[in-house]
N, C-alpha and C positions, 0 to 999 in steps of 0.2 A: 360337814360335805362339800358344802360353796367351796370352801378356799381347798381342798380334795378339786373339785373341776378344775379354781383357776388354775392351779398348779398344774394341771393335766395340760390344760390347753395353751398356759399361757407360763409367765414369770410370777411367782409367787404374790405382786402385788400390784399388777397388771388390773384395770377393770374387767367386766364382763365383755366377751366380744358381741360384735353389733351383729343385725341376722346380713347384713350384706360390708364387706370390706373397702372402703373408697377406694379409687384407682385400677380394684380389679375386676370391675362389670357388675352391671347390675344380679348378674344371674350369678357371680361366685360369692356362696355362705361360706363365713366361719367355718363353720362344719364339713364345709367339703376341703377347706386347707388345712381342719385338722384331721385327716382322716392320712397316714401314714403311707409316705412318697422313698423310694428308694433309687439311690444315683445308680445303681446296675439297671443294666438293660442287655440286650443281646451282643451288642460288644463285648461283651463279658464273658460270650461263651465261647469254648473251642471252637475255633476253625475247622480243627478235622478231628473226628473222631479216636482215633489211632485205630489201635486193633481191636478187631469186634467180631463178634458170634456167627456161625452161618444161619443162613434164613432158617433152615430145617428148628436151630435152637431157638430162637427168637418167637419161632411160632410156639415149639414146648414152653418156654415162658409165656408168652403170653395166655396160651390155655390154661396154666398153670393159676396164675392171674384171676381170671374170670374163675376159677373154682374155686379161690381163698373169696374170694366178692363175692359166689352163692355160698360158701361157708359162711360170709360174715353176715346176710342174709338170715342162716339162721342162730346166730348168735345173737344178733338184736334181738330175738324173739327169745330168747333163753336166759338173758342176762336179768330181767326184772326177776326172775322167778328163782333165781341160783343162787346158793350162799353168799353171804357177804364173801366169806374165804375163799371161794371157788371162780368170785368174778374176775378177779386180777392174774388170774391162772390163766383162763379163758382167754381174756382177752392179751396177756403176753405171748398166749403162745398160738394166735392168730395173727398179730403184728410180727412175729419171727418166720413165721409161714409163709406171708406174704413176699418179705423180703426174699427170702429164703427161691420162690417161687421169681420173683425180679430180678433174679442173680445177683444180689447184693450179701456182700458178705457184712457183719454182723462184729464190731469189736469192742468190748469193753474195757474200760480203765477204773478202778477205784472201784469203793462199795457202796451200793445203793441206799440209799435211807433206811432204816429200821422205823422209822417214827410219821407221821405225818409232814408233808412239808413242801414248800412252796415250790417245786421245781422250776429253773427262770434258764433257757439257755441261748442261744443264738438262732438265726431262722435263715436257713440257705434253700428249704426243698420242699416239695409235699412229704419225699422219704422222711426226711426231721420225726415229722408222728410216729412213723412207723418206729424208729430207732427210739424215741423215748418212750413209747408202749412196751415195747421190747424190750427195753431195761428196768423201767420203773413203771407197771400201768397205774395211768396216776386220770383224775379227771380234767381234760383240757379245757384251754379256752379258743377258741372259737368263733370266726365271724357268723355273724348270722344265716349267711347266703349256704353256709355248710349243709345246716338243717335242709335244706331242699335238695341239696343232692343226691342220686339216685346209692342205696346202698348203702353210702358212707353215712349221711345224715341220719338216717335212722337208727344205724349201730352208736354215732354218737350221740344220739338221743339216749339211749338205751343204758348208754354207758356214764353218762350223769355228767355229760359236757355242758360246761356254760358258754351260752353264744352271747355277743355282743355283739351292736349296732355299731359300726363303724361310723353311722350315717346321722347317729342319734348322741353328741357329747351327753347332754346333761343326764342319757343315762346311764351313765358311766358308774354314779358314786353307789346306784343301786348294782350292779354286777360286781366291784368292788364287795361292797355284801355280801352278796351272794358269795363270792370267792370264800372269803372269810368264814361263811358256815360251815361250809364243804369241808375246811380244815378245823373245825371245831368238832363236827361230826367226824375226824379221823381217816377224811379222804386227804391222800395225797392230790394236790391242785399241777398241771405242765402250762406255762404260759410261754410266749415267745416274746420278750417285751420291747424289742424291736418294732414291731407292729409289722412289719410284713417284711418280706426274703431282699438278704442283699447274697453276692458274688462271696463275699469273705476272703478270694485272693488275690483279686486283680488290685495292686493299690492305684494306679493311676485312678479310679472313679471311688475312694472311699469307698472299700470293700464290706465296711460293718455300719451299723445303726448302732444310735443310742441306744439307752435301755429307759422306757419310759416310767417314772416313777409309780404309776397309780396302784397300780396290783401290789406294789411292795407292800402297799396299807395295807391290804390283807391279811399278810402275813402278820404284820403289828399289833393289828387289832388280836388276832387269833393268836399270839402268841405263840406262833408255830416257827422254826425254824428255815431258811433259803439255801435251798441246797443249789450252787452253780455248774449248769452242764457246758461240755465244750464239744459241739459237733462238727466232724470234718469230713470231708472225703477225698478218698485217694482213687488215682486210677491208676493202675500196673504200677501199684507203690508211689505214684508221684502226687503231690497235691492238685486238685484241679476243681473245674467251677463246672465239670460236663453235671452234674446230677442237678444244677442250681435249677430254679424254675422262678425267672424274671419279665420285666417288661409286659410284652405285646404278646409272646408265645404264647399258646394254647397249652392245655393240660395232656393232651395226648402227643404233641412234638416232642414234650419233655419225658414222657411216658416212652416215646419207641427209642430214643438216645440209650436211656435206660435199658430197657430191654435189648438194642444191639450192643452190650458194652459187655468188654472181658475185663473180668478183675477189678471191679469198683468195689471199694471196703468204704464203706462208714465205721467214721470212730465216735465213742460216747468216750468221754473223760468226766467221771463225777468227782467232781473237788468235793473242800471237807462244807461242811454246813454252815453255813452265820446264823449266829445269835444273838438277834437284835432283843436291845431293851424295850421293857412296857413301852415307853415314850421316845422311841428311834424316829428317827427324822428317814420318811421312807426315800427322800434325795439321796442324804450321805449313801443309805442301803442300797438302792441301784447302781450307785456310784461305785458303788463296793463291791457287788457282784460282778459289774460290767467290765471291772479291772481284770477279775479271777477272767472270765469268759474269752475275753477279747486279749490276754495276755498281755496286757499294757501296765508298768509298775503304777503304785496306787502308794497316797501317801497313808500314816494312821488319820485315820478317822473315828471320832466318836458316833457313838450308832445311839446313844441317848442322851438326850437333852440334861437328865439330871440325875444319871446314874455318876457313877464313884468315877474320878478321872482314869481312864483307859484307853485303849485304842484297836483295830482293827485293819490287821495289814495282811490284805490277799495275796496266798502265796501262787506262784504261777501253776497256771493248770498242769495238772499232770503232778506238781508237788502234794503230796498226802500225806498230812502231817496227823499225827498217830492221837491226838488230843482228841478232843471233843468237837471242837472246830476251831475257829478262825482267831476266835476273839483273847487277844495278847494282850499283855498290857505296853504301854506305849513305849515304844521303844527297842520291845523285842521283836524277831523276827523266830518264824515259826525252823524248826530243823529242818533241812533240806535230806530224804532221802538218797541212798546210792542211785545211779543207773538202773543198775543191777538188780535193786529193792522194785523201782517202780517199774521194769518189766519184769519181774516176776507176778504183779499184780494185775496184767495185761490176760484178759481170758477174749480168744474166740469162739463165741456164741453159735453163730451160725455163718455153714461154706455156702457158697454160692449156686445155685444149680448151673 
């Protein structure tokens, strides 16, 4: 566990972090510097929102969202007593209904996992949580502050959310253990390994964050596959940062922008699962998943230290091999289905309101 914590906070051979870092001021602790930060901010958001819906439509959407929040209060009370097989369907229905009320269309490509898995996705917006739950209802990993949010906090707790205190990195090994326990118990768990939101589109500001490796250890410990998800947003058919929740803006500012948008779509691409060996290196696993989600080329990397010689070559997101996963012999490349085949797997789950 010490090694896990040390790797999460710094390099694998670095000494433990001091209580305060020299040259940073007495009030700046290592824990504060450990908190994830994004290179994106309000400058990444569109200067104009383009075509918007009428004010009456915005009001109707807002009322619909309020109705779904009230439904969430009831769902939070029901989830603990619902049979396990019905909880996922209830969460999925609530998430899809909330997206629909917001006027956001949901498009999914790929097959959702049929067995417990660690779902890892890039992080752009508060909408990401709804999109993931609408596709594969899972226990989420969320910052501790979410537990205190009205409506959302009780619903998250009832859904089995694992909360992490980002101000206490020493608690990280315990959080990893709880995620691994949930996976062993048969519950899929969804995490955003970037740790905070990034715009995902504006190249001038480094639009994406690196995947932190700590939570990948939970998949290794539990013997669970890792399923990369790529989330992206389009506005009137073009890539957009309109849905991003960045910098110092308030949640209400972001919600108002979404409520006013016409033809906003969130796309979820479910890539093939990565199957780590029992002694896999979480950093290699995180790097492989990141390359899939961020559409970056990757060298074949060994996921097991003592496993037979082999490699794992992440296919580009949207390329969905027909095999059980992306574990392939070193030097080989998964077959790439035709464009027509990929489009045939695209499903519009919800039309916007």
